[in-house]
All heavy atoms as a GROMACS GRO file, in nm:
protein
  539
    1MET      N    1  -2.555   9.205   1.434
    1MET     CA    2  -2.558   9.061   1.433
    1MET      C    3  -2.669   9.015   1.339
    1MET      O    4  -2.784   9.052   1.358
    1MET     CB    5  -2.580   9.011   1.575
    1MET     CG    6  -2.596   8.863   1.584
    1MET     SD    7  -2.623   8.820   1.755
    1MET     CE    8  -2.496   8.705   1.775
    2PRO      N    9  -2.635   8.936   1.236
    2PRO     CA   10  -2.736   8.893   1.139
    2PRO      C   11  -2.831   8.790   1.201
    2PRO      O   12  -2.792   8.708   1.285
    2PRO     CB   13  -2.656   8.832   1.026
    2PRO     CG   14  -2.524   8.800   1.084
    2PRO     CD   15  -2.501   8.892   1.200
    3VAL      N   16  -2.952   8.799   1.158
    3VAL     CA   17  -3.053   8.704   1.205
    3VAL      C   18  -3.048   8.581   1.115
    3VAL      O   19  -3.052   8.592   0.992
    3VAL     CB   20  -3.193   8.768   1.200
    3VAL    CG1   21  -3.299   8.669   1.240
    3VAL    CG2   22  -3.197   8.892   1.286
    4SER      N   23  -3.037   8.465   1.175
    4SER     CA   24  -3.032   8.343   1.094
    4SER      C   25  -3.173   8.304   1.051
    4SER      O   26  -3.270   8.318   1.125
    4SER     CB   27  -2.968   8.229   1.173
    4SER     OG   28  -3.039   8.207   1.292
    5ARG      N   29  -3.181   8.257   0.929
    5ARG     CA   30  -3.310   8.218   0.873
    5ARG      C   31  -3.329   8.068   0.890
    5ARG      O   32  -3.234   7.990   0.879
    5ARG     CB   33  -3.316   8.250   0.724
    5ARG     CG   34  -3.314   8.400   0.700
    5ARG     CD   35  -3.322   8.431   0.554
    5ARG     NE   36  -3.436   8.361   0.496
    5ARG     CZ   37  -3.460   8.352   0.366
    5ARG    NH1   38  -3.376   8.408   0.282
    5ARG    NH2   39  -3.566   8.290   0.322
    6ILE      N   40  -3.450   8.029   0.913
    6ILE     CA   41  -3.482   7.887   0.920
    6ILE      C   42  -3.512   7.839   0.779
    6ILE      O   43  -3.601   7.891   0.711
    6ILE     CB   44  -3.603   7.861   1.011
    6ILE    CG1   45  -3.570   7.907   1.153
    6ILE    CG2   46  -3.643   7.716   1.007
    6ILE    CD1   47  -3.687   7.897   1.248
    7VAL      N   48  -3.435   7.742   0.733
    7VAL     CA   49  -3.450   7.690   0.598
    7VAL      C   50  -3.497   7.545   0.609
    7VAL      O   51  -3.432   7.463   0.675
    7VAL     CB   52  -3.316   7.696   0.520
    7VAL    CG1   53  -3.332   7.638   0.382
    7VAL    CG2   54  -3.267   7.838   0.515
    8THR      N   55  -3.607   7.516   0.545
    8THR     CA   56  -3.656   7.378   0.545
    8THR      C   57  -3.637   7.318   0.408
    8THR      O   58  -3.648   7.387   0.306
    8THR     CB   59  -3.806   7.374   0.582
    8THR    OG1   60  -3.878   7.448   0.486
    8THR    CG2   61  -3.831   7.431   0.720
    9SER      N   62  -3.607   7.192   0.405
    9SER     CA   63  -3.593   7.123   0.276
    9SER      C   64  -3.725   7.056   0.243
    9SER      O   65  -3.799   7.014   0.332
    9SER     CB   66  -3.480   7.020   0.283
    9SER     OG   67  -3.510   6.923   0.380
   10PRO      N   68  -3.757   7.043   0.114
   10PRO     CA   69  -3.883   6.980   0.078
   10PRO      C   70  -3.879   6.831   0.114
   10PRO      O   71  -3.778   6.765   0.099
   10PRO     CB   72  -3.889   7.000  -0.074
   10PRO     CG   73  -3.749   7.022  -0.116
   10PRO     CD   74  -3.680   7.085  -0.001
   11ARG      N   75  -3.991   6.785   0.164
   11ARG     CA   76  -3.999   6.644   0.201
   11ARG      C   77  -4.144   6.601   0.203
   11ARG      O   78  -4.234   6.681   0.212
   11ARG     CB   79  -3.934   6.617   0.336
   11ARG     CG   80  -4.001   6.686   0.452
   11ARG     CD   81  -3.919   6.668   0.579
   11ARG     NE   82  -3.985   6.735   0.690
   11ARG     CZ   83  -4.057   6.673   0.782
   11ARG    NH1   84  -4.072   6.543   0.777
   11ARG    NH2   85  -4.113   6.740   0.879
   12PHE      N   86  -4.164   6.471   0.191
   12PHE     CA   87  -4.295   6.411   0.202
   12PHE      C   88  -4.284   6.305   0.311
   12PHE      O   89  -4.214   6.206   0.293
   12PHE     CB   90  -4.338   6.348   0.070
   12PHE     CG   91  -4.472   6.282   0.076
   12PHE    CD1   92  -4.587   6.358   0.080
   12PHE    CD2   93  -4.482   6.146   0.080
   12PHE    CE1   94  -4.711   6.298   0.086
   12PHE    CE2   95  -4.605   6.083   0.087
   12PHE     CZ   96  -4.720   6.160   0.090
   13ALA      N   97  -4.352   6.327   0.423
   13ALA     CA   98  -4.339   6.242   0.542
   13ALA      C   99  -4.191   6.242   0.582
   13ALA      O  100  -4.138   6.345   0.619
   13ALA     CB  101  -4.394   6.105   0.518
   14PHE      N  102  -4.123   6.129   0.572
   14PHE     CA  103  -3.982   6.123   0.609
   14PHE      C  104  -3.892   6.109   0.488
   14PHE      O  105  -3.770   6.093   0.500
   14PHE     CB  106  -3.956   6.006   0.706
   14PHE     CG  107  -3.990   5.873   0.647
   14PHE    CD1  108  -3.896   5.800   0.578
   14PHE    CD2  109  -4.118   5.822   0.660
   14PHE    CE1  110  -3.928   5.678   0.523
   14PHE    CE2  111  -4.150   5.699   0.607
   14PHE     CZ  112  -4.055   5.627   0.537
   15ILE      N  113  -3.948   6.119   0.367
   15ILE     CA  114  -3.869   6.100   0.245
   15ILE      C  115  -3.823   6.236   0.194
   15ILE      O  116  -3.904   6.321   0.158
   15ILE     CB  117  -3.953   6.030   0.137
   15ILE    CG1  118  -3.999   5.894   0.189
   15ILE    CG2  119  -3.873   6.013   0.009
   15ILE    CD1  120  -4.100   5.827   0.099
   16THR      N  121  -3.694   6.254   0.192
   16THR     CA  122  -3.634   6.376   0.138
   16THR      C  123  -3.578   6.346   0.000
   16THR      O  124  -3.557   6.230  -0.035
   16THR     CB  125  -3.523   6.428   0.230
   16THR    OG1  126  -3.420   6.329   0.237
   16THR    CG2  127  -3.575   6.458   0.370
   17PRO      N  128  -3.552   6.448  -0.082
   17PRO     CA  129  -3.493   6.422  -0.214
   17PRO      C  130  -3.358   6.349  -0.207
   17PRO      O  131  -3.328   6.266  -0.292
   17PRO     CB  132  -3.475   6.562  -0.273
   17PRO     CG  133  -3.577   6.645  -0.205
   17PRO     CD  134  -3.588   6.588  -0.066
   18GLU      N  135  -3.280   6.378  -0.104
   18GLU     CA  136  -3.151   6.311  -0.090
   18GLU      C  137  -3.169   6.162  -0.065
   18GLU      O  138  -3.098   6.078  -0.122
   18GLU     CB  139  -3.070   6.373   0.024
   18GLU     CG  140  -3.026   6.515  -0.002
   18GLU     CD  141  -3.132   6.617   0.031
   18GLU    OE1  142  -3.230   6.585   0.103
   18GLU    OE2  143  -3.121   6.731  -0.019
   19LYS      N  144  -3.264   6.127   0.021
   19LYS     CA  145  -3.292   5.986   0.049
   19LYS      C  146  -3.347   5.916  -0.075
   19LYS      O  147  -3.314   5.802  -0.102
   19LYS     CB  148  -3.390   5.971   0.164
   19LYS     CG  149  -3.332   5.999   0.300
   19LYS     CD  150  -3.436   5.974   0.407
   19LYS     CE  151  -3.383   6.009   0.544
   19LYS     NZ  152  -3.485   5.987   0.648
   20LEU      N  153  -3.432   5.985  -0.149
   20LEU     CA  154  -3.492   5.927  -0.268
   20LEU      C  155  -3.387   5.899  -0.375
   20LEU      O  156  -3.390   5.793  -0.438
   20LEU     CB  157  -3.600   6.020  -0.324
   20LEU     CG  158  -3.682   5.966  -0.438
   20LEU    CD1  159  -3.758   5.842  -0.395
   20LEU    CD2  160  -3.778   6.071  -0.488
   21ILE      N  161  -3.294   5.990  -0.392
   21ILE     CA  162  -3.187   5.969  -0.490
   21ILE      C  163  -3.098   5.852  -0.447
   21ILE      O  164  -3.051   5.775  -0.530
   21ILE     CB  165  -3.104   6.098  -0.506
   21ILE    CG1  166  -3.188   6.202  -0.580
   21ILE    CG2  167  -2.974   6.073  -0.579
   21ILE    CD1  168  -3.127   6.339  -0.584
   22LYS      N  169  -3.080   5.837  -0.317
   22LYS     CA  170  -2.995   5.731  -0.266
   22LYS      C  171  -3.057   5.592  -0.286
   22LYS      O  172  -2.987   5.496  -0.315
   22LYS     CB  173  -2.968   5.754  -0.117
   22LYS     CG  174  -2.843   5.688  -0.066
   22LYS     CD  175  -2.828   5.713   0.082
   22LYS     CE  176  -2.744   5.836   0.108
   22LYS     NZ  177  -2.707   5.849   0.249
   23VAL      N  178  -3.189   5.580  -0.272
   23VAL     CA  179  -3.254   5.450  -0.279
   23VAL      C  180  -3.317   5.421  -0.415
   23VAL      O  181  -3.368   5.311  -0.436
   23VAL     CB  182  -3.361   5.432  -0.168
   23VAL    CG1  183  -3.299   5.442  -0.031
   23VAL    CG2  184  -3.474   5.529  -0.185
   24ALA      N  185  -3.315   5.516  -0.508
   24ALA     CA  186  -3.379   5.496  -0.638
   24ALA      C  187  -3.327   5.375  -0.715
   24ALA      O  188  -3.406   5.300  -0.770
   24ALA     CB  189  -3.368   5.623  -0.722
   25PRO      N  190  -3.195   5.351  -0.722
   25PRO     CA  191  -3.148   5.231  -0.794
   25PRO      C  192  -3.198   5.101  -0.731
   25PRO      O  193  -3.233   5.006  -0.802
   25PRO     CB  194  -2.995   5.240  -0.785
   25PRO     CG  195  -2.966   5.382  -0.758
   25PRO     CD  196  -3.082   5.435  -0.680
   26HIS      N  197  -3.206   5.097  -0.599
   26HIS     CA  198  -3.255   4.977  -0.532
   26HIS      C  199  -3.404   4.957  -0.558
   26HIS      O  200  -3.449   4.844  -0.582
   26HIS     CB  201  -3.230   4.986  -0.381
   26HIS     CG  202  -3.085   4.998  -0.346
   26HIS    ND1  203  -2.997   4.893  -0.358
   26HIS    CD2  204  -3.012   5.104  -0.302
   26HIS    CE1  205  -2.876   4.933  -0.322
   26HIS    NE2  206  -2.883   5.062  -0.288
   27LEU      N  207  -3.480   5.066  -0.556
   27LEU     CA  208  -3.622   5.056  -0.586
   27LEU      C  209  -3.646   5.010  -0.729
   27LEU      O  210  -3.736   4.930  -0.754
   27LEU     CB  211  -3.690   5.191  -0.561
   27LEU     CG  212  -3.700   5.238  -0.416
   27LEU    CD1  213  -3.758   5.378  -0.411
   27LEU    CD2  214  -3.783   5.142  -0.334
   28ALA      N  215  -3.567   5.059  -0.822
   28ALA     CA  216  -3.581   5.018  -0.962
   28ALA      C  217  -3.547   4.870  -0.979
   28ALA      O  218  -3.617   4.797  -1.051
   28ALA     CB  219  -3.491   5.102  -1.051
   29THR      N  220  -3.443   4.824  -0.911
   29THR     CA  221  -3.405   4.683  -0.920
   29THR      C  222  -3.513   4.593  -0.862
   29THR      O  223  -3.553   4.493  -0.924
   29THR     CB  224  -3.273   4.659  -0.845
   29THR    OG1  225  -3.172   4.744  -0.901
   29THR    CG2  226  -3.230   4.514  -0.854
   30TRP      N  227  -3.564   4.627  -0.745
   30TRP     CA  228  -3.669   4.546  -0.683
   30TRP      C  229  -3.798   4.553  -0.764
   30TRP      O  230  -3.872   4.454  -0.773
   30TRP     CB  231  -3.693   4.591  -0.539
   30TRP     CG  232  -3.592   4.535  -0.445
   30TRP    CD1  233  -3.484   4.598  -0.394
   30TRP    CD2  234  -3.588   4.401  -0.393
   30TRP    NE1  235  -3.413   4.513  -0.314
   30TRP    CE2  236  -3.474   4.392  -0.312
   30TRP    CE3  237  -3.668   4.288  -0.409
   30TRP    CZ2  238  -3.441   4.276  -0.245
   30TRP    CZ3  239  -3.634   4.172  -0.342
   30TRP    CH2  240  -3.521   4.166  -0.261
   31GLY      N  241  -3.828   4.668  -0.823
   31GLY     CA  242  -3.947   4.680  -0.906
   31GLY      C  243  -3.940   4.594  -1.031
   31GLY      O  244  -4.037   4.529  -1.069
   32ALA      N  245  -3.823   4.593  -1.095
   32ALA     CA  246  -3.805   4.508  -1.214
   32ALA      C  247  -3.812   4.361  -1.177
   32ALA      O  248  -3.872   4.280  -1.250
   32ALA     CB  249  -3.672   4.540  -1.280
   33ALA      N  250  -3.754   4.324  -1.064
   33ALA     CA  251  -3.759   4.184  -1.021
   33ALA      C  252  -3.902   4.143  -0.986
   33ALA      O  253  -3.947   4.032  -1.022
   33ALA     CB  254  -3.668   4.164  -0.900
   34ALA      N  255  -3.976   4.230  -0.920
   34ALA     CA  256  -4.115   4.198  -0.885
   34ALA      C  257  -4.202   4.187  -1.010
   34ALA      O  258  -4.285   4.097  -1.021
   34ALA     CB  259  -4.171   4.303  -0.790
   35GLY      N  260  -4.183   4.277  -1.105
   35GLY     CA  261  -4.258   4.270  -1.230
   35GLY      C  262  -4.227   4.145  -1.309
   35GLY      O  263  -4.317   4.081  -1.365
   36SER      N  264  -4.100   4.106  -1.313
   36SER     CA  265  -4.061   3.983  -1.382
   36SER      C  266  -4.123   3.861  -1.314
   36SER      O  267  -4.168   3.769  -1.381
   36SER     CB  268  -3.910   3.969  -1.384
   36SER     OG  269  -3.852   4.075  -1.454
   37ALA      N  270  -4.124   3.861  -1.182
   37ALA     CA  271  -4.182   3.748  -1.109
   37ALA      C  272  -4.332   3.737  -1.133
   37ALA      O  273  -4.385   3.627  -1.153
   37ALA     CB  274  -4.154   3.762  -0.959
   38VAL      N  275  -4.400   3.851  -1.137
   38VAL     CA  276  -4.545   3.848  -1.163
   38VAL      C  277  -4.573   3.796  -1.303
   38VAL      O  278  -4.663   3.714  -1.322
   38VAL     CB  279  -4.605   3.989  -1.143
   38VAL    CG1  280  -4.744   3.999  -1.202
   38VAL    CG2  281  -4.607   4.025  -0.996
   39LEU      N  282  -4.494   3.839  -1.401
   39LEU     CA  283  -4.515   3.790  -1.537
   39LEU      C  284  -4.479   3.644  -1.551
   39LEU      O  285  -4.545   3.569  -1.623
   39LEU     CB  286  -4.436   3.875  -1.636
   39LEU     CG  287  -4.488   4.016  -1.656
   39LEU    CD1  288  -4.397   4.093  -1.750
   39LEU    CD2  289  -4.630   4.016  -1.707
   40LEU      N  290  -4.374   3.600  -1.483
   40LEU     CA  291  -4.336   3.460  -1.488
   40LEU      C  292  -4.442   3.371  -1.424
   40LEU      O  293  -4.481   3.269  -1.480
   40LEU     CB  294  -4.202   3.438  -1.418
   40LEU     CG  295  -4.152   3.294  -1.411
   40LEU    CD1  296  -4.117   3.245  -1.552
   40LEU    CD2  297  -4.034   3.281  -1.319
   41LEU      N  298  -4.489   3.410  -1.308
   41LEU     CA  299  -4.590   3.329  -1.239
   41LEU      C  300  -4.726   3.339  -1.306
   41LEU      O  301  -4.806   3.247  -1.297
   41LEU     CB  302  -4.600   3.372  -1.092
   41LEU     CG  303  -4.473   3.347  -1.010
   41LEU    CD1  304  -4.487   3.406  -0.872
   41LEU    CD2  305  -4.440   3.200  -1.002
   42GLY      N  306  -4.752   3.449  -1.375
   42GLY     CA  307  -4.880   3.465  -1.442
   42GLY      C  308  -4.879   3.421  -1.587
   42GLY      O  309  -4.977   3.439  -1.658
   43SER      N  310  -4.768   3.363  -1.634
   43SER     CA  311  -4.758   3.328  -1.775
   43SER      C  312  -4.850   3.213  -1.814
   43SER      O  313  -4.870   3.188  -1.933
   43SER     CB  314  -4.614   3.293  -1.812
   43SER     OG  315  -4.573   3.176  -1.744
   44ASP      N  316  -4.908   3.144  -1.719
   44ASP     CA  317  -5.003   3.037  -1.751
   44ASP      C  318  -5.146   3.088  -1.759
   44ASP      O  319  -5.234   3.014  -1.804
   44ASP     CB  320  -4.996   2.926  -1.645
   44ASP     CG  321  -4.866   2.849  -1.654
   44ASP    OD1  322  -4.809   2.843  -1.765
   44ASP    OD2  323  -4.822   2.795  -1.551
   45VAL      N  324  -5.170   3.209  -1.721
   45VAL     CA  325  -5.304   3.266  -1.725
   45VAL      C  326  -5.329   3.317  -1.867
   45VAL      O  327  -5.253   3.399  -1.918
   45VAL     CB  328  -5.318   3.381  -1.624
   45VAL    CG1  329  -5.456   3.442  -1.630
   45VAL    CG2  330  -5.286   3.332  -1.484
   46PRO      N  331  -5.435   3.270  -1.934
   46PRO     CA  332  -5.456   3.306  -2.075
   46PRO      C  333  -5.470   3.456  -2.102
   46PRO      O  334  -5.420   3.505  -2.204
   46PRO     CB  335  -5.586   3.234  -2.111
   46PRO     CG  336  -5.598   3.123  -2.014
   46PRO     CD  337  -5.532   3.171  -1.889
   47ILE      N  338  -5.534   3.529  -2.014
   47ILE     CA  339  -5.552   3.673  -2.039
   47ILE      C  340  -5.419   3.747  -2.033
   47ILE      O  341  -5.395   3.842  -2.107
   47ILE     CB  342  -5.656   3.733  -1.941
   47ILE    CG1  343  -5.698   3.873  -1.984
   47ILE    CG2  344  -5.603   3.741  -1.802
   47ILE    CD1  345  -5.818   3.871  -2.070
   48ILE      N  346  -5.328   3.703  -1.946
   48ILE     CA  347  -5.195   3.765  -1.938
   48ILE      C  348  -5.114   3.729  -2.062
   48ILE      O  349  -5.043   3.812  -2.117
   48ILE     CB  350  -5.123   3.722  -1.808
   48ILE    CG1  351  -5.195   3.782  -1.689
   48ILE    CG2  352  -4.978   3.766  -1.810
   48ILE    CD1  353  -5.140   3.742  -1.556
   49LYS      N  354  -5.127   3.604  -2.109
   49LYS     CA  355  -5.058   3.565  -2.232
   49LYS      C  356  -5.104   3.649  -2.349
   49LYS      O  357  -5.024   3.698  -2.427
   49LYS     CB  358  -5.086   3.418  -2.264
   49LYS     CG  359  -4.999   3.320  -2.195
   49LYS     CD  360  -5.031   3.182  -2.248
   49LYS     CE  361  -4.951   3.077  -2.183
   49LYS     NZ  362  -4.982   2.945  -2.236
   50LYS      N  363  -5.236   3.665  -2.362
   50LYS     CA  364  -5.291   3.734  -2.479
   50LYS      C  365  -5.268   3.884  -2.473
   50LYS      O  366  -5.229   3.944  -2.573
   50LYS     CB  367  -5.441   3.704  -2.490
   50LYS     CG  368  -5.505   3.761  -2.615
   50LYS     CD  369  -5.650   3.724  -2.624
   50LYS     CE  370  -5.728   3.820  -2.538
   50LYS     NZ  371  -5.872   3.808  -2.549
   51ASP      N  372  -5.291   3.945  -2.358
   51ASP     CA  373  -5.287   4.091  -2.350
   51ASP      C  374  -5.149   4.149  -2.323
   51ASP      O  375  -5.123   4.263  -2.363
   51ASP     CB  376  -5.382   4.141  -2.242
   51ASP     CG  377  -5.527   4.126  -2.282
   51ASP    OD1  378  -5.552   4.103  -2.402
   51ASP    OD2  379  -5.614   4.136  -2.194
   52ILE      N  380  -5.063   4.077  -2.256
   52ILE     CA  381  -4.934   4.135  -2.216
   52ILE      C  382  -4.817   4.066  -2.284
   52ILE      O  383  -4.740   4.127  -2.358
   52ILE     CB  384  -4.917   4.131  -2.063
   52ILE    CG1  385  -5.027   4.212  -1.995
   52ILE    CG2  386  -4.780   4.183  -2.023
   52ILE    CD1  387  -5.029   4.199  -1.846
   53LEU      N  388  -4.804   3.935  -2.261
   53LEU     CA  389  -4.683   3.866  -2.303
   53LEU      C  390  -4.672   3.851  -2.455
   53LEU      O  391  -4.562   3.857  -2.510
   53LEU     CB  392  -4.675   3.728  -2.237
   53LEU     CG  393  -4.660   3.732  -2.085
   53LEU    CD1  394  -4.665   3.592  -2.028
   53LEU    CD2  395  -4.531   3.799  -2.044
   54SER      N  396  -4.783   3.831  -2.524
   54SER     CA  397  -4.775   3.812  -2.670
   54SER      C  398  -4.744   3.943  -2.742
   54SER      O  399  -4.712   3.942  -2.860
   54SER     CB  400  -4.905   3.754  -2.722
   54SER     OG  401  -5.011   3.844  -2.705
   55LYS      N  402  -4.750   4.057  -2.674
   55LYS     CA  403  -4.723   4.186  -2.737
   55LYS      C  404  -4.582   4.238  -2.712
   55LYS      O  405  -4.550   4.350  -2.748
   55LYS     CB  406  -4.826   4.288  -2.691
   55LYS     CG  407  -4.965   4.250  -2.739
   55LYS     CD  408  -5.069   4.346  -2.695
   55LYS     CE  409  -5.205   4.297  -2.743
   55LYS     NZ  410  -5.315   4.374  -2.693
   56ILE      N  411  -4.496   4.156  -2.652
   56ILE     CA  412  -4.355   4.194  -2.634
   56ILE      C  413  -4.289   4.187  -2.772
   56ILE      O  414  -4.303   4.087  -2.842
   56ILE     CB  415  -4.286   4.101  -2.532
   56ILE    CG1  416  -4.352   4.116  -2.396
   56ILE    CG2  417  -4.138   4.132  -2.524
   56ILE    CD1  418  -4.301   4.021  -2.292
   57PRO      N  419  -4.217   4.291  -2.813
   57PRO     CA  420  -4.171   4.301  -2.952
   57PRO      C  421  -4.091   4.183  -3.007
   57PRO      O  422  -4.123   4.132  -3.112
   57PRO     CB  423  -4.085   4.428  -2.952
   57PRO     CG  424  -4.137   4.509  -2.841
   57PRO     CD  425  -4.184   4.412  -2.738
   58VAL      N  426  -3.989   4.134  -2.942
   58VAL     CA  427  -3.902   4.034  -3.003
   58VAL      C  428  -3.946   3.891  -2.969
   58VAL      O  429  -3.949   3.805  -3.056
   58VAL     CB  430  -3.755   4.057  -2.958
   58VAL    CG1  431  -3.665   3.950  -3.013
   58VAL    CG2  432  -3.709   4.194  -3.003
   59VAL      N  433  -3.981   3.867  -2.846
   59VAL     CA  434  -4.011   3.730  -2.802
   59VAL      C  435  -4.160   3.705  -2.781
   59VAL      O  436  -4.198   3.604  -2.724
   59VAL     CB  437  -3.936   3.698  -2.671
   59VAL    CG1  438  -3.787   3.696  -2.695
   59VAL    CG2  439  -3.971   3.797  -2.563
   60GLY      N  440  -4.247   3.793  -2.827
   60GLY     CA  441  -4.390   3.778  -2.806
   60GLY      C  442  -4.450   3.658  -2.875
   60GLY      O  443  -4.552   3.604  -2.832
   61GLY      N  444  -4.388   3.610  -2.983
   61GLY     CA  445  -4.438   3.492  -3.054
   61GLY      C  446  -4.432   3.365  -2.970
   61GLY      O  447  -4.505   3.270  -2.997
   62TYR      N  448  -4.348   3.365  -2.870
   62TYR     CA  449  -4.337   3.247  -2.783
   62TYR      C  450  -4.467   3.224  -2.705
   62TYR      O  451  -4.505   3.111  -2.680
   62TYR     CB  452  -4.220   3.266  -2.686
   62TYR     CG  453  -4.198   3.150  -2.592
   62TYR    CD1  454  -4.137   3.034  -2.636
   62TYR    CD2  455  -4.240   3.157  -2.460
   62TYR    CE1  456  -4.117   2.927  -2.551
   62TYR    CE2  457  -4.221   3.050  -2.374
   62TYR     CZ  458  -4.160   2.937  -2.420
   62TYR     OH  459  -4.140   2.831  -2.335
   63TRP      N  460  -4.534   3.331  -2.669
   63TRP     CA  461  -4.657   3.322  -2.591
   63TRP      C  462  -4.782   3.346  -2.676
   63TRP      O  463  -4.888   3.371  -2.622
   63TRP     CB  464  -4.656   3.423  -2.477
   63TRP     CG  465  -4.558   3.391  -2.371
   63TRP    CD1  466  -4.569   3.296  -2.277
   63TRP    CD2  467  -4.434   3.457  -2.348
   63TRP    NE1  468  -4.458   3.298  -2.196
   63TRP    CE2  469  -4.374   3.396  -2.238
   63TRP    CE3  470  -4.368   3.562  -2.410
   63TRP    CZ2  471  -4.252   3.436  -2.187
   63TRP    CZ3  472  -4.245   3.602  -2.361
   63TRP    CH2  473  -4.189   3.538  -2.251
   64ALA      N  474  -4.770   3.340  -2.808
   64ALA     CA  475  -4.884   3.369  -2.894
   64ALA      C  476  -4.998   3.272  -2.866
   64ALA      O  477  -4.979   3.152  -2.852
   64ALA     CB  478  -4.842   3.360  -3.040
   65VAL      N  479  -5.118   3.328  -2.857
   65VAL     CA  480  -5.237   3.249  -2.831
   65VAL      C  481  -5.320   3.247  -2.958
   65VAL      O  482  -5.348   3.350  -3.018
   65VAL     CB  483  -5.320   3.312  -2.715
   65VAL    CG1  484  -5.447   3.234  -2.692
   65VAL    CG2  485  -5.235   3.318  -2.590
   66ALA      N  486  -5.360   3.127  -2.998
   66ALA     CA  487  -5.441   3.115  -3.120
   66ALA      C  488  -5.582   3.167  -3.092
   66ALA      O  489  -5.643   3.134  -2.989
   66ALA     CB  490  -5.448   2.969  -3.163
   67GLU      N  491  -5.632   3.252  -3.180
   67GLU     CA  492  -5.766   3.307  -3.164
   67GLU      C  493  -5.868   3.203  -3.207
   67GLU      O  494  -5.853   3.138  -3.310
   67GLU     CB  495  -5.781   3.431  -3.252
   67GLU     CG  496  -5.692   3.545  -3.209
   67GLU     CD  497  -5.739   3.610  -3.082
   67GLU    OE1  498  -5.860   3.611  -3.056
   67GLU    OE2  499  -5.653   3.660  -3.009
   68SER      N  500  -5.972   3.186  -3.129
   68SER     CA  501  -6.077   3.093  -3.166
   68SER      C  502  -6.197   3.173  -3.216
   68SER      O  503  -6.238   3.272  -3.154
   68SER     CB  504  -6.118   3.008  -3.045
   68SER     OG  505  -6.167   3.091  -2.943
   69ASN      N  506  -6.251   3.133  -3.329
   69ASN     CA  507  -6.365   3.202  -3.390
   69ASN      C  508  -6.490   3.120  -3.369
   69ASN      O  509  -6.532   3.044  -3.454
   69ASN     CB  510  -6.340   3.226  -3.538
   69ASN     CG  511  -6.224   3.320  -3.561
   69ASN    OD1  512  -6.200   3.408  -3.479
   69ASN    ND2  513  -6.152   3.303  -3.671
   70ASN      N  514  -6.550   3.134  -3.255
   70ASN     CA  515  -6.673   3.061  -3.221
   70ASN      C  516  -6.794   3.153  -3.230
   70ASN      O  517  -6.864   3.175  -3.135
   70ASN     CB  518  -6.665   3.002  -3.080
   70ASN     CG  519  -6.562   2.890  -3.072
   70ASN    OD1  520  -6.531   2.828  -3.172
   70ASN    ND2  521  -6.512   2.865  -2.954
   71GLU      N  522  -6.816   3.209  -3.345
   71GLU     CA  523  -6.930   3.297  -3.364
   71GLU      C  524  -7.048   3.217  -3.417
   71GLU      O  525  -7.036   3.142  -3.512
   71GLU     CB  526  -6.896   3.410  -3.458
   71GLU     CG  527  -6.789   3.502  -3.404
   71GLU     CD  528  -6.765   3.617  -3.500
   71GLU    OE1  529  -6.854   3.647  -3.579
   71GLU    OE2  530  -6.656   3.672  -3.491
   72GLU      N  531  -7.161   3.235  -3.358
   72GLU     CA  532  -7.280   3.160  -3.400
   72GLU      C  533  -7.390   3.254  -3.438
   72GLU      O  534  -7.406   3.360  -3.398
   72GLU     CB  535  -7.327   3.068  -3.288
   72GLU     CG  536  -7.226   2.960  -3.259
   72GLU     CD  537  -7.275   2.870  -3.146
   72GLU    OE1  538  -7.395   2.869  -3.116
   72GLU    OE2  539  -7.192   2.800  -3.090
   0.00000   0.00000   0.00000
């Protein structure tokens, strides 16, 4: 009679690779929506305009911030 082996699947806490593959598209969608919301709500903040939004390749000119040269 063969002895059965105990086989464990890799997991982190309760997240298994099968569960991760199943929820990955939903996580990507929610992540993109959250990132878009943060950029939309933060588009009035000058540092976000200058450092992030103005460097988007095609539409970055829409948020371009004029540099001020106040050197004394």
